[in-house]
N, C-alpha and C positions, 0 to 999 in steps of 0.2 A: 458499275451497279447504279441503278436508278434510285431515286428517293423512295418510291413505292416499294421496291424490293427490300431496301434497308428497313423500312417501317414494318413490312411483313415479317422479316427475320426477327426484328425486335419483339414483335407481338408473339411469335412462336416461342422465342426464348423466354419471354415473360410468362407465357402459359406453362412452359416446361418447368421454370423455376417455381411457379406457384404450386404445381403438382408435387415437385420434390419437397417443397416446404410443408405441404399438407402431409406427405408421407412421413417427413421427419417429426411433425407434430404428433402424428399417430404413434410413431415409435416411442416418442417421449412420454405420451400418455400411457402407453402400454407398460413402459418401464416404471412409471410412477405407480400405476396400479399394482404391478408386481412387488414393488418396494413396500407399498402400504399393506399388501397381503402378507408379505413376509414379516413385516413388523407386527401385524396383528397376530399371526401364528406364533411368532417368538414371544410376544407378550402373553398369549394364552398359555403356551408351554411353561413360561417362567412362573406365571401366577399359579398354574396347576402344580408345578414342582414345589413352589413355596408353601402352598396350602398342604400339599401332601407331606412335606417335611415337617411342617408345623404340627400337623395332626399326628404324624409318627412320633415326633418328640413328646407331644402331650401324652400319647399312649404309652411311651416308654417311661415317662415320669410317673404316670399313674401306676404302671406295672411294678415299678421298683419302690415307689414310696408307700402306696396303700395297697393292701391286699383286697382285691375286690373279686367280683365274679369274673369268670374267665371271659376273655375277649370274644367278640363274635367270630364266627367261623371264617376261614379264609375264602370260602366260596361266596359268602355274603359280600366281602370286600371286592372280590373279583367281579361279582355281579354289578356292584356300584361302578367299578372301573369300566366295565363293558357298557353300562348305560351312558356313562359320560362319553366314552368313545363313540357310541352311536349318535349321541346328540351333536358332538363335534363333527362327526362325519356328515350328518345331515346339513349342518350349517355350512360346511365346506362345499358340499354338493350344490346347495342353493347358491352360494357365492359363485361357484364355477359356472352354473347355468346362467346366472345373471350376467357374469362377465362375457360368456359366449354370446348371449343375446345382445348385449350392448356393442360387442365387437361387430356382429353381423349388422346391427342397426346402423352403426357408424359407417360401415362399408357401403350399405345400401344408400344411406343419405349422401355420402360423399359422391357415389356414382351418379345419383340423381342430380346433385348440384352441378357436377361436371357436365352432365348431359345438357342441363338447362343453360349453363354458361356457354357451352358450345353452340346450342341453338340460337341463343341471343347474339353470340359473336357472328354466326352465319347470317342472321337477319340484319345485323348492323352492316356487315360487308355488302349484302345485297342492296340495302337501302343506300349505302354510300356509293355503290356502283351506279345505281339508278339515278341518284342525284347528280353524279358526274356526267352521266349520259344526257340528262335533261339540261344541265348547265351547258354542255357542248352544243346541244340542239338550240338552246336559247341564244348562245353566242353566234351560232351559225345563221339564225333567222333574225338576229337583232338588226343587222344592216337592212334586210328586206323590210322589216317593220318600220324602221326609221325612214327608208325611202318611200314606203307607202304613206306614212303620215305626211311627209314633205309633199308628195304628189297630191294628197287630199287638200292640203293647205293651198298649194299653187292652183289646183283646179277650182277651189272655192273663190280664190282671189280673181282668177281669170273669168269665171262665170259672173262675178260681181262687176268686174270691169266691162265685160260685154253687155251686161244688162244696163249699166249706166250709159254706155255708148248707144245702145238701141233707144233708150229713153230720150237721150239728147237728140239723136237723129229724128225720132218721131216728133219731138217738139219743134225742131227746126223745120221739118217738112210741113207740119201743120201750120206753123206761122207763115211760111212761104206760100203755101196754098191759099191761105186767107188773104195775104197781100195780093196775089195774082187775081183772086176773085174780086176783091174790092176795087182794084185798079184796072181790071180787064186787061191783063197782060197774058202773053203767050196763048195757050189754048182757049183762054177765056176772053179773047179780043172781041169776039162777036157780041159780047154783052155791052160793049161801049155804044153800039148803034141801036141797041134795043130801047124801045120806048118805055118810059116809066109808067106804071099803072097809075091812073088818077086816084088820089086819096079822097075819101069822103070827108066833107066838111063837118064841123061840129054843129049840132042842132042848137038853134037859138030858142 
């Protein structure tokens, strides 16, 4: 197995572990919500039972201690209980709707985040692959670029050396031609027998 294969496997396992961790967090959050709901329901039932027992005890005390008007009809008490049950049912329905909404919202957000993470991971892999290709191309052409720079330097040095040689040869040729003309040597030997033109004298 190559290093890249091991890295890819580690990345895949890391992604899998992150997904499992998010699922576990979701399950924990669900259990916590259920526990809090059960606690609220139990607290509500206990409070309702305590208030009902207290009210019942008070009513029994009043019934046996003081003779008063007859108690309200049972249908009135039943109506109160029905209203309370309706109110509790509405609250429970609202809580259930809210719970379903947040469950769906959490699922949608989690899926969106996973999708964006996957896109970013794909982009990162593409960029890494592109960078590796460019690095290979650069390494491949690095020798050619270095050879081209060396060739440019050598060509510039050679041209400068040839220019200096041409300038030196030109100066030497000019000097030698001047010497030959002044001393009538070589091809300019005929100038030795040539008569010099008379020069005009100065006016007095």
